[in-house]
Phi, psi and omega in degrees: 000145174270169186301323180298317178292322177296317179298315179298322179295318179297319178297320178299315179295318179297321176297321178298317179295318184289313187280325182254359179053043178274143172303146185301323181299317181288322180294318178293322178295318179298318178295315181298321179296324181278335185256069183296339181284345184282129177275179183298320179293323177297317181295319178296320180297309182297314179299317181298318180291317179302312182294321179293325175295315181295327178295326189232032188304318185287315182290328176294318177297321178298316180298325182273345183076016179199153176268179177116154185295319182296310181300317182293321180293318177298318180294322179297319177298320184284311192260334179264317181270348175076025178287141170296155182303319183296326177292320176299315181297319180296318179294318181296324186270003186292118180269145001261007192255350179291162183282359178116151185297155177296141170280167178299320180294319179297315180298318180298319180293321179290330181280327180210086187285164176296148181283121181294338180299338180272354185276156173298160181303322182292334175282314179296329179266356177055057172220163183295147180305321187291346177269000186298320181296318180292320178295324178293321177299319183284320193232355179059225183290349180269009187295325178295319177294321178294318177295320179296323177294326176287353178258005177277161173289143184261148173283177171258116178258143179233148171250122177290129182273103185286357170284344184239331186202194178226165185302323182296315179292323179295318178300319179296318180295328182270008184313316181299344181264004181055056183288157174229165177257111187281345185080184178075330175226135192293336185243025183267139174229143183234137170252114185303152180298135178284170171303149187303322185271000184265156174280134176278148180293147181263093180296334180295344184275346183277149186303323184294333176294314178299333179277356177086021182290330182207161178234144173288119182201124181303146180303321178297322177295322178295318178297321179299318179295323179294338178294348175293344177079203180288117185237004177299130180077004186272166170259117188232134175244119172266102193280336179233065194291330181055227180284351171100010182301309180284331174303313182291324176297318177295317180298320178295319178295332178281346178055039179060032170248168181062210181209133175243131179252131179247126179224146172211144181292342177254103185298333183296327182289333183288340179299323179290327178298318179297312182297315182291325178295321178296317180296326184278354180077027180279126180244357183255017187259131168241125177265123178254118185256141178293352177289341177268155178286133180048061187297337182252012180299136179095351180263355184299130176068015185246350191271133170290321180224130167248112182265122183242098172273084196292147172299135184208180181286343180074023180299334179288346182252023181299333177300323185267332182229068188292337180292336185292334182288336179272344177266346182294140181231159175302325179295319179294321178297316179298320178297319179295321179298319177297319178299318182295318176300317183294318183287328174296315179297319178295316182297326182299331183290343184260353185277131176276161176304132184086350178277181186214151169262135170250107184261124187229137167229153169263058184222150176251008185265123178304332179303327181261351189248263182304320182300320181289323178293315179299318179295320179295314181298328177291328179275336187233078184294349177283356179251146176229151180281138174237155176304138186285344177201154171243005181288118183301334179289338187249338183302336175300344183260009176286142174281167177305333179277353179098007177269163178265134168231114180252141177215162176302325183288321187267316187245359181059041177230176165296168178281124178222151173232137181222130173232140178248125186236118186258138177272133181303140182280000000 
């Protein structure tokens, strides 16, 4: 495919997402299924442009002085990918597959766009207007910069599985991907984000991945798991285990001592936890499925750690899932808050005296973070807040209350919130 056809395809996919509110993954798959002529490089190009538009939809529209998929796609080529205006014009006008020649207004906007400094914070930060109050609570005058950082492309982070290997051997195995050590977590390795139009390397394809040497896991997620503290020999319940990323991180920290129980209200997600645990060499894992009667019976009041990776809006993962920020609604946020209150109350029943809850969200919104912790502490006076970390590399990201708030701008991770709540002995 030539650039004009690729550009037209990206606009088509963006229109599909906008008009039918389809997740970007499904919209790209539908286009790929219909475009059998498109090669791997074509698919990577179209996917990269679509995702970059979704990351910056509002600021791109502001620069062009108009909304819409075409305007945003042209602006992304010019301002995000750095194409000269003439190259953008040539692609648009490419017959017969380009989306059509630039109008005079489009050319003028691409040549001298509106100054973003004059835009509202929600435009500069590329998030919905209705979230501005929550972003202001979290970040104050820096909210536009925090939102803009959440609109950048994300790297691929890996956690070295110390049950199978060590960081030095893992780095050597990952050599073809030009890995770096990002710091902040002892077993983290990072593969920098590729250019938007390039195909990213498939680390899952190398033999060492199949052997369980490492897992794909954002650095922020690894730091959140470390907030569980010393867990060797402990009894640990991962109450919202999902696909098992943090379960496996906790199991590795336990060094196959003690016992870790993985539970999720959606039994289908736990199937991946079992498979990944076997590959990782985890022997201390028990999966408790909701398909069984009373799956957590007998664990009440026995856990040293109850790890709650709470259901949330995922605002902290906008770099990786940019379409979700435009589908988020106030109603969905309210529903998540109710879910978080319920899972905190449920988790408290399993903590033994002197044990702790580690409450985690992949959210940057205080509504899902501090507010939920404060509400829980008001309902459960037997719990007290403790600092979420004592690691000097991570303590700069503690809030005044002692919780962790990680963001792409401050810690170069996805957005995460972590609170540690201890039960009186």
